[in-house]
N, C-alpha and C positions, 0 to 999 in steps of 0.2 A: 867360651871360658878362656881366660888367659892361660898361656902355656904352663906357668908355674903351678897353678892350682890343679890343672889336669895332670901334670907330672906328679904332683904330690899324691893325688888320688891313686894314680897308677902304682906308686911305690907303697901306698898303704894297703893295697889289695893284691900285691904280688904273692904268688904261691912259691914257698921255698921249703927246702929241707935243711933244717939247722938243728944243732944240739940244744940250744936254749934261745929264748925269745930275744935277748939282748944282742944276739949275733945277726938277727934278721933285719933286712931293709925295711920291712913293714913296721917293726917295733920302733925303729928310729924315725920313720915317717910319721907315725902317730905322735911321737914326742915333738916333732917339728910342728905338726898341725895344732898341738896344744898351745903354741905360742902365737897363733894368728891374731893380728890386731888391726888389720886394714878393713875398714867398714865397707869398702868397695867390694870385698869378697862376698858380702851378703847377697847382693843381687846376682853376682856371677854364679854362686852356688845354687840359688833359687832357679835361675834359668837352666842350669845343668840338670837339676832334678826334674824340671818340667819336660825335659827332652826324653825322659824315660830310660835312663841308663840301667845296666844290670844291677841286681840287688846288692851285690858286694860294693859296688861303686856308690849306690844310694846310701848304704850304711856309712861309708867313709864320708860322704858329703854331710850327712846328719851329724856325725862326730865333729866335723869341722865347724858347723854352725853352732853346736853346743860350746865348743872351745871359744869361738869368736864372741858369742854372747856372754860367756863367763868373763872373758878378759875385758870386754868393753862395758859390761853391765848394761847391755843393750836389749831392751824388751822386743825390738823388732825381730831379733833372732828367734825369740820364743814364738811370736806370731807366725813367722815363716815356717818354723818346724811344725806348728799346729796345722797350718794350711795344707800340709802334705799327708796328714793322717787319713782323710777320706780316700785317697787314691792308693795308699800303701796296703797291699794285701799280704805280703810275706811276713810271717810272725817274727822272724829273727830281725829283719830290717825295721819292723815297727817297734820292736823292743829296743833296738839301737836308737831310734828316733826319740823314744820316751826317756831313755837313760840320758840322752843328750839334753833333752828339754829340762830335766831335773837340775841342770847346772846353770840355767839361764833365768834371770829375774823376769817376772811377768809384770807388765804395766797394769794400771787400774782398768784399762779398757780392753785388755787381752781376753779374747773369746775362748773360754776353756771348755765349751760345750763338747767339742770333739773328744777331749780327754775324758770328760764325764761319761761319754757314751761307751768308753772302753772299760769302765769299772765293773761291768758284769760280763765281760767277754769270756767265752768258754775256754779260751786259751790262757792257761795260767801265766805263761811268759809275758803275754800282752797285758793281762789284768794286773799283775804285780807291778809291771813297768808304769802303768797308768796311775796306780796308787802312789808310787814313789815320786812320779813327776809332779804331783800336786803339792809337793813341798814348796814350790815356787809361788804358790797362790796366797794372796791376802784377802780374797773375797770371802765374806761370811758364808756364801752358798757352799763353798768347798767343804767346810766343816760339816754341814748338813749332809752332803753327799757321802762323806766318809763314815759318818754315823749310820747312814742307811746301809752301807756295806757291812758294817759290824753287826747290825741286826740280822741281815739276810744271809750272810755267808757262814759256812761251816768249815771253810779252809783256814787252818791255823796260820798259814803264811799271809793270807789276806788280812787277818787280824793283826799280826805282828807289824806289817807294813803300815796299816792304818794307824796303829798306836804310835809308830815312829814319826809319821807325819803330824799327827795331833800333838805329839810332844813339841813340835816346832810351831804349830799354828793354832792349836786348840785353845778353847776358852773353858770356863767353868761349866758350860753347857754339856761338855763331853764327859764330865766326871761320872755320871750314872752308867754310861756305856763302858767306861774304863773299869769301874767297880765290878761290872759283870765279868770283865776279863780276868779279874783276880780269882774268879771261881773256876777258871779253866784247868783241866788236867795237864795241859801242856806247859812246861816250865817256862819256855821262851815267851809264850803268850802272857803268862802272869807277870814276868819280869818287865816286859815292854809296857804293859798296862800300868804297872806300879811306877815305872820311870816317867811315863807321860803324865800321870796324875800329880806326881811330885813337881814336875816342871811347870805344869799349868797352874798349880797352886802358888808356886813361887812367883810366877809371872803376874798372876792376879793380885797378889799382895804388893808387888812392886808398883803396879799401876794405881793401887789405892793410896799408897804412901804420899805421892806428890799432892794429891787432892786434899788429903788430911793436913798436910803441912801448910797449904794455902789457907785452909779454913782456920787452923790454929794461929796462923800468923796475923 
């Protein structure tokens, strides 16, 4: 890895005693990492991760891949992050990977199966991260996977995060499951289900209008 990226990772992971985050080298290094725009960094970070660095450095590299993919709108960054899911065992590093993945657009050929495999993970930190990461998907299968989580899970946070992602990508197929959320005793579950239903309904109406205009024209 080029010295700049290695130095940046070192600064992102430095342990310091400071009064507030904005005084720390790590905070400033993370803000610097958020501006990455050189596509060459993708392969360098991938090579770095495959060398098996410590978990703090892996988390920093995942963060950088997420920032790079977000800035460049590059789906290869999503595929690269996903490729490291099977080998990542630490729940905190895996959560960092998934949070970074949620910032990167996925291409139509992006294999999301490793993410789907985490939707039933017993570790809530990982499971919730996997749900949130699926906001990048446009694949119809993703909606089905999230609906299956809603049916099977009793964790209110699972439901809230599924509702939030369906708010972005769901279709009218999700409405019955969201209606069930309206019956929850948990306020946030009900509110997130209601918001998702409203957004899906508006989206479906907007999709119908152009077709109707063509037919009427």
